[in-house]
C-alpha positions in Angstrom: 25.7 31.5 -12.4 25.5 30.7 -8.7 28.5 30.4 -6.5 28.3 30.9 -2.7 31.1 30.6 -0.1 30.6 30.0 3.6 33.7 30.4 5.7 34.6 29.6 9.3 37.5 30.8 11.4 40.1 33.6 11.6 41.3 35.2 8.4 44.3 33.3 7.1 43.3 30.0 8.7 39.6 29.9 7.8 38.0 26.9 6.2 35.4 27.1 3.4 32.4 25.3 1.9 31.2 26.2 -1.6 27.6 25.9 -2.4 26.8 25.5 -6.2 29.1 26.3 -9.1 27.0 27.2 -12.2 27.2 28.9 -15.6 25.2 31.4 -17.5 25.0 31.8 -21.2 26.4 34.4 -23.5 24.1 37.0 -25.1 24.4 39.9 -27.5 26.9 41.6 -25.3 29.2 38.6 -25.4 29.4 37.7 -29.2 30.7 34.3 -29.9 30.6 33.2 -26.2 28.6 30.1 -25.4 29.2 29.8 -21.6 30.1 32.2 -18.9 31.5 31.0 -15.6 32.4 32.7 -12.3 35.9 33.7 -11.7 37.1 31.4 -8.8 40.6 32.9 -8.4 39.8 34.0 -4.8 39.0 30.5 -3.5 41.4 28.8 -5.9 44.2 30.6 -4.0 42.8 29.1 -0.8 41.9 25.7 -2.2 43.8 23.9 0.6 41.1 25.3 2.9 38.2 24.5 0.6 36.5 21.5 2.3 33.8 20.7 -0.2 31.4 21.7 -3.0 27.8 21.2 -2.0 25.2 21.2 -4.8 21.6 22.2 -4.2 20.1 20.9 -7.4 20.9 20.1 -11.1 20.1 23.2 -13.0 22.9 24.5 -15.2 23.2 27.8 -13.4 24.1 25.7 -10.3 26.2 22.8 -11.6 27.2 23.8 -15.2 30.8 25.0 -14.3 31.7 22.0 -12.1 33.3 20.0 -14.9 35.1 23.0 -16.3 36.5 24.2 -12.9 36.9 21.2 -10.6 40.5 20.6 -11.5 41.3 24.0 -10.2 39.6 23.2 -6.9 40.2 19.5 -6.3 37.6 19.2 -3.5 35.0 16.6 -2.6 31.5 17.1 -4.1 28.2 16.4 -2.3 24.9 15.9 -4.2 21.8 13.8 -4.1 21.5 11.0 -6.7 19.8 12.8 -9.6 22.1 15.8 -9.4 25.1 13.5 -9.0 24.2 11.5 -12.1 24.1 14.7 -14.3 27.4 16.0 -12.8 29.1 12.6 -13.4 28.1 12.7 -17.0 29.7 16.2 -17.4 32.8 15.1 -15.6 33.2 12.0 -17.8 32.8 14.2 -20.9 35.8 16.2 -19.7 37.8 13.0 -19.0 37.7 13.6 -15.3 37.1 11.1 -12.5 33.8 10.9 -10.6 35.1 9.3 -7.4 35.0 12.7 -5.6 31.2 12.7 -5.7 29.5 11.8 -2.5 25.8 10.9 -2.8 23.5 12.2 0.0 19.9 11.2 0.6 17.2 13.8 0.9 16.7 14.5 4.6 20.2 13.4 5.6 23.0 15.6 7.0 26.7 15.7 6.3 29.4 17.0 8.6 32.0 19.1 6.8 34.5 20.7 9.2 32.5 23.1 11.4 29.5 22.9 9.1 26.7 20.5 9.6 24.5 20.6 6.5 21.1 19.1 6.2 19.4 18.4 2.8 15.7 19.2 3.1 13.3 18.7 0.1 11.9 21.8 -1.5 9.9 21.9 -4.8 11.4 23.5 -7.9 11.3 22.8 -11.6 13.7 19.9 -11.4 13.8 16.8 -9.2 15.7 16.7 -6.0 16.0 20.4 -5.2 17.0 21.1 -1.7 17.0 23.8 1.0 20.2 23.5 3.0 19.9 23.9 6.8 23.5 24.8 7.9 24.4 24.5 11.6 27.6 26.0 12.9 28.9 26.5 16.5 28.1 30.2 16.1 24.5 29.8 14.8 22.3 28.5 12.0 21.9 29.6 8.4 19.2 28.7 5.8 20.3 28.6 2.2 17.2 28.0 0.1 18.6 27.4 -3.3 15.9 27.7 -6.0 12.4 26.9 -4.8 8.7 27.3 -4.8 5.8 25.9 -2.8 3.9 23.4 -5.0 1.5 21.0 -3.3 1.5 18.7 -6.4 4.8 19.0 -8.2 4.2 16.0 -10.6 7.8 14.7 -9.9 9.6 14.6 -6.6 8.8 15.4 -3.1 6.7 18.3 -1.8 8.5 20.9 0.3 9.4 19.7 3.8 7.5 22.4 5.7 7.7 20.5 9.0 11.4 20.1 8.6 11.9 23.8 7.9 9.9 24.7 11.0 11.7 22.2 13.1 15.1 23.6 12.0 14.0 27.1 12.9 12.6 26.1 16.2 15.6 24.1 17.4 17.9 27.2 17.2 17.8 30.8 16.1 18.5 31.3 12.4 21.1 34.0 11.9 20.5 34.5 8.2 18.5 33.2 5.3 20.1 33.4 1.8 17.0 33.2 -0.4 15.8 33.1 -4.1 14.6 36.5 -5.4 13.6 35.7 -9.0 9.8 36.4 -8.7 9.9 38.8 -5.8 8.1 41.4 -7.9 5.3 39.0 -8.9 2.3 39.0 -6.6 0.5 35.8 -5.4 1.6 32.2 -5.8 3.7 30.6 -8.6 1.2 27.9 -9.3 1.4 24.1 -9.5 2.9 21.8 -12.1 -0.2 19.6 -11.8 -2.4 22.4 -13.2 0.0 22.7 -16.1 -0.1 19.0 -16.7 -3.9 19.0 -16.9 -3.9 22.0 -19.2 -1.4 20.4 -21.6 -3.7 17.5 -22.1 -6.5 19.8 -23.1 -4.2 21.9 -25.4 -2.8 18.8 -27.2 -6.3 17.4 -27.6 -7.2 20.4 -29.8 -4.3 19.9 -32.2 -5.3 18.3 -35.5 -1.9 17.5 -37.1 1.5 17.0 -35.4 1.9 18.6 -31.9 5.4 20.0 -31.3 6.0 20.9 -27.7 9.1 22.8 -26.5 10.1 23.5 -22.9 13.1 23.8 -20.6 14.8 20.5 -20.9 15.8 20.5 -17.2 12.1 20.7 -16.1 11.6 16.9 -15.7 8.2 17.4 -14.2 7.1 19.3 -17.3 8.7 16.6 -19.5 6.7 14.0 -17.6 3.5 16.0 -18.1 4.1 16.2 -21.8 4.6 12.5 -22.0 1.3 12.1 -20.1 -0.4 14.6 -22.5 0.8 12.5 -25.4 -0.5 9.3 -23.9 -3.8 10.8 -23.0 -4.3 11.8 -26.7 -3.0 8.6 -28.2 0.2 10.2 -29.5 3.7 8.8 -29.5 6.6 11.0 -28.3 9.5 11.9 -30.5 12.5 13.3 -28.5 14.6 15.9 -30.3 17.6 17.7 -28.8 20.6 16.6 -27.0 19.8 18.1 -23.6 16.3 16.7 -23.8 17.7 13.2 -24.3 20.1 13.7 -21.4 17.4 14.8 -18.9 15.0 12.1 -19.9 17.7 9.4 -19.5 18.7 10.7 -16.1 15.0 10.9 -15.0 14.3 7.4 -16.2 17.4 6.1 -14.5 16.3 7.7 -11.3 12.8 6.3 -11.5 11.0 9.6 -12.2 9.5 8.5 -15.5 8.5 5.0 -14.5 5.6 3.6 -16.5 5.8 6.0 -19.4 6.4 4.6 -22.9 9.8 5.0 -24.6 10.3 7.8 -27.1 10.5 7.2 -30.9 13.8 8.0 -32.5 13.7 11.3 -34.4 14.8 9.5 -37.6 11.5 7.7 -37.6 9.3 10.8 -36.9 8.3 11.1 -40.6 6.8 7.6 -40.6 4.3 8.3 -37.8 0.7 9.5 -38.6 0.6 13.3 -37.8 -2.4 12.9 -35.6 -0.5 10.4 -33.4 2.7 12.3 -33.2 4.0 14.6 -30.4 7.5 16.0 -30.9 9.2 17.1 -27.6 12.1 19.3 -28.4 14.6 21.9 -27.1 14.6 25.5 -28.3 12.1 27.3 -26.1 14.4 30.3 -25.8 14.9 30.8 -29.5 18.3 29.2 -29.6 19.3 29.0 -33.3 21.2 25.7 -32.9 18.5 24.0 -30.8 16.1 21.6 -32.3 13.1 23.9 -32.7 15.4 26.6 -34.2 16.5 24.2 -36.9 12.9 23.2 -37.6 11.8 26.8 -37.9 14.6 27.5 -40.3 13.8 24.4 -42.4 17.2 22.8 -42.0 16.5 20.0 -39.5 17.8 16.7 -41.0 14.7 14.7 -40.1 11.7 16.9 -39.4 10.0 19.4 -41.7 7.1 21.5 -40.3 4.1 22.5 -42.3 0.8 24.4 -41.9 -1.0 21.5 -40.3 1.4 21.4 -37.3 1.1 23.3 -34.0 4.0 24.4 -31.9 3.3 24.7 -28.2 5.7 26.8 -26.0 5.3 25.4 -22.5 7.7 28.0 -21.2 8.2 31.7 -20.5 10.6 34.0 -22.3 13.6 34.7 -20.1 14.4 38.4 -20.1 17.0 39.1 -22.8 15.8 36.3 -25.1 12.8 38.2 -26.5 14.3 38.9 -29.9 15.5 35.3 -30.3 12.1 33.9 -29.4 10.2 36.3 -31.6 12.4 35.4 -34.5 11.4 31.8 -34.1 7.7 32.7 -33.7 7.9 34.7 -36.9 9.6 31.9 -38.9 7.0 29.5 -37.8 4.1 31.8 -38.6 5.6 32.4 -42.1 5.3 28.7 -42.7 1.6 28.7 -41.6 2.4 26.8 -38.4 0.0 27.5 -35.5 1.7 28.7 -32.3 0.4 28.4 -28.7 2.3 30.1 -25.9 1.5 30.8 -22.2 -0.3 33.9 -23.5 -3.0 31.8 -25.2 -3.2 29.0 -22.6 -2.1 28.3 -19.0 0.7 25.9 -19.9 3.6 27.3 -17.8 4.3 28.1 -14.2 7.5 29.4 -12.7 9.8 27.3 -10.6 10.5 30.3 -8.3 8.6 31.8 -5.4 6.3 34.7 -5.8 5.6 37.3 -3.1 3.1 35.1 -1.1 5.5 32.2 -1.0 8.4 34.5 0.2 6.2 35.8 3.0 5.3 32.2 4.0 8.9 31.2 4.1 9.9 34.2 6.2 7.1 33.4 8.6 8.5 29.9 9.1 12.2 30.5 9.2 12.2 33.9 11.0 15.9 34.8 10.3 17.5 37.8 12.0 19.1 38.8 8.6 17.7 38.4 5.1 20.1 38.1 2.2 18.3 38.1 -1.1 20.2 36.5 -4.0 19.4 34.9 -7.4 17.8 37.8 -9.3 18.5 41.2 -10.8 19.1 44.1 -8.4 15.5 45.2 -8.7 14.3 41.7 -7.7 16.6 41.6 -4.7 15.6 45.1 -3.6 12.0 44.1 -3.7 12.8 40.9 -1.8 14.4 43.0 0.9 11.3 45.1 1.2 9.2 42.0 1.6 11.5 40.8 4.4 11.2 44.1 6.2 7.4 43.9 5.7 7.1 40.7 7.7 9.2 41.9 10.5 12.8 40.8 9.6 15.1 43.1 11.5 17.8 43.5 8.8 18.3 42.8 5.1 21.5 43.1 3.0 21.2 43.2 -0.8 24.7 41.9 -1.8 26.7 42.4 -4.9 29.2 39.9 -6.4 32.3 39.6 -4.1 30.7 41.1 -1.0 31.8 39.2 2.1 29.2 39.5 5.0 30.0 38.5 8.6 27.2 36.4 10.1 28.7 35.8 13.6 29.5 37.3 16.0 28.9 40.7 14.2 25.8 39.8 12.2 25.3 41.8 9.0 28.7 43.5 9.0 30.3 43.9 5.5 33.9 42.9 6.1 35.4 42.7 2.7 35.0 42.9 -1.1 36.8 40.0 -2.6 37.8 39.6 -6.3 35.0 38.3 -8.5 34.3 38.4 -12.1 33.4 36.3 -15.2 35.2 33.7 -17.2 34.2 33.4 -20.9 34.3 30.0 -22.6 35.3 31.0 -26.1 35.3 27.9 -28.2 38.1 25.8 -26.6 39.6 28.7 -24.8 38.7 30.4 -21.5 39.4 34.1 -20.9 38.6 36.6 -18.2 35.9 39.1 -19.1 37.3 42.6 -19.5 40.4 41.3 -21.2 39.1 38.9 -23.8 38.6 38.5 -27.5 34.8 38.7 -26.9 35.3 42.3 -25.6 37.0 43.2 -28.8 34.3 41.6 -30.9 31.7 43.6 -29.1 33.5 46.8 -29.8 34.1 45.7 -33.4 30.4 45.0 -33.7 29.7 48.6 -32.7 32.4 50.6 -34.5 34.6 48.4 -36.6 38.4 48.5 -36.8 41.0 50.7 -38.5 44.5 49.7 -39.4 47.5 52.1 -39.6 50.7 50.9 -41.1 53.5 53.5 -40.8 57.1 53.5 -41.9 59.4 56.3 -40.7 63.0 57.3 -40.6 63.5 59.3 -37.5 60.8 62.1 -37.5 60.2 61.7 -41.2 57.3 59.6 -42.3 58.3 57.5 -45.3 55.0 55.7 -45.9 51.5 55.9 -44.3 48.6 53.6 -45.0 45.2 53.6 -43.3 42.5 51.1 -44.0 39.4 49.9 -42.2 36.7 47.3 -41.8 33.2 48.1 -40.6 34.0 51.9 -40.8 32.5 54.2 -43.4 35.1 54.3 -46.2 34.1 57.8 -47.3 35.7 59.2 -44.1 39.2 58.4 -45.4 38.3 59.5 -48.9 37.0 62.9 -47.8 39.3 63.6 -44.8 42.5 61.7 -45.6 44.6 64.9 -45.3 43.3 65.5 -41.8 44.3 62.0 -40.7 47.8 62.6 -42.2 48.1 65.9 -40.3 47.1 64.3 -37.0 49.7 61.6 -37.3 52.4 64.0 -38.5 51.7 66.1 -35.4 52.8 63.2 -33.3 56.1 63.0 -35.0 56.7 66.8 -35.0 56.0 67.1 -31.2 58.8 68.7 -29.2 61.1 66.5 -27.2 62.9 63.2 -27.8 61.2 60.8 -30.2 59.7 58.1 -28.0 60.0 54.4 -28.3 58.1 52.5 -31.1 55.6 51.2 -28.5 54.9 54.7 -27.1 54.9 56.2 -30.6 52.4 53.6 -31.8 50.1 54.3 -28.8 50.2 58.1 -29.5 49.3 57.4 -33.2 46.5 55.1 -32.1 45.0 57.8 -29.9 45.3 60.5 -32.5 43.5 58.4 -35.1 40.7 57.5 -32.7 40.2 61.1 -31.8 40.0 62.0 -35.5 37.3 59.3 -36.0 35.4 60.6 -33.0 35.5 64.2 -34.4 34.5 63.2 -37.9 32.1 60.3 -37.3 31.1 60.4 -33.7 32.4 56.9 -33.0 35.8 55.5 -32.0 36.7 52.2 -33.8 39.3 49.9 -32.6 42.6 51.0 -34.1 45.5 48.7 -34.7 48.9 50.4 -35.4 52.1 49.0 -36.8 55.1 51.4 -36.6 58.4 50.5 -38.2 61.6 52.5 -38.0 63.4 52.0 -41.3 66.8 52.8 -39.7 66.4 50.0 -37.1 65.0 47.6 -39.7 68.0 48.2 -42.0 70.5 47.6 -39.2 
């Protein structure tokens, strides 16, 4: 869910450039939430000084919020052609114009206010990923985006090592804002070409249908899977909306030139099993993705059987383990053979491991390291790597931290509002005050309902019911609940307003549940004064 802001000038009259505007996806802690976006209220209040949104590459965690939030920003967008094509499709889906998108060629620079930003090719798991070399009158900054060093990336250009070195040699780099995802992993991330060759061998051993799932955005891997199919005389069947979208964009950009077209999924059942390769979404165990539907046996066109082999050309993203294992178990119950990266070398990461980070620091030699894009443990390890190669200073930031880069390099000057926006169906809400927060609490401890009629201090009728709470509590201890609520009405002093009275009742009921059960459910209270109602 990347969003970075670079500002220039005195507070109150400064100008800003935003780099990337992505999403992340809801998990068990956000029940019912599909997408999570960054809270942009800080820059939205200053949008007259937001000069542009600059995109490093086309992964969802870097571009996924653009179509949802652009109307609140109303700024020009800069991207290279492949990224621009995918962003345009998202904007059109939202009924928004695309005229604000400016296409930039790899290697070119764009002048935006006091910022001169150069797009330099760097390898990653999607075409047209870029390291941004940012020149300002006060000094230079390197913003790496997501990257790795891959001498043979299958698709796209290799990293512009000479360009990186030239940028660092032409002027001292104040800071490098750099990917931390694999900072705890020793060695090198590996090459996509090695994976491509291994996929050919793995598919060759499959007797029936080969079903391959991977990250749809990894166009290099998608091309490698097409190549593995061709090398083994198999036709590719594309299944999954995001897979179709990335293949269409890659073909339009020339990255899949020379590869045969895919067979529509409706025709998959008519192909001989030994000549079929199904390329589908669902590598992270998503229930609504294509592989999830196949594993559950409810895909409209494809039924798996014991002669099929499912190949996971991917890794399990932390947090998705249960979802992936569920799919693996469903497949195994059907007798489907499964191959993962544990059984064969069919996946490499798109992010730099320790050796690559060291190499990058040796080239850029920034005065300040700012690790980003990772969990705190990854960023802390990244900072240790930077210190280990002689970088003078490192700051591990948290969301909202504002760091001065010039003239007082490395000074933390502010902590600005930041947070998360949940996309809940067709509604967006701030995390911390959303229906999803209530759903999470309901999932843990249920809800109790209190309906109370009173006349002054006298309770006329009291009803307590619950959902997701042990019913025996009210059966065995109903008198204690009654006493706790009566105590609220019998307290000394003037009887408070209905709103205050309801809150006191709510608190007393929650305390009673905590005492008797050890958990506090949500408690909804409706208090009605009969005297006021009658009047």
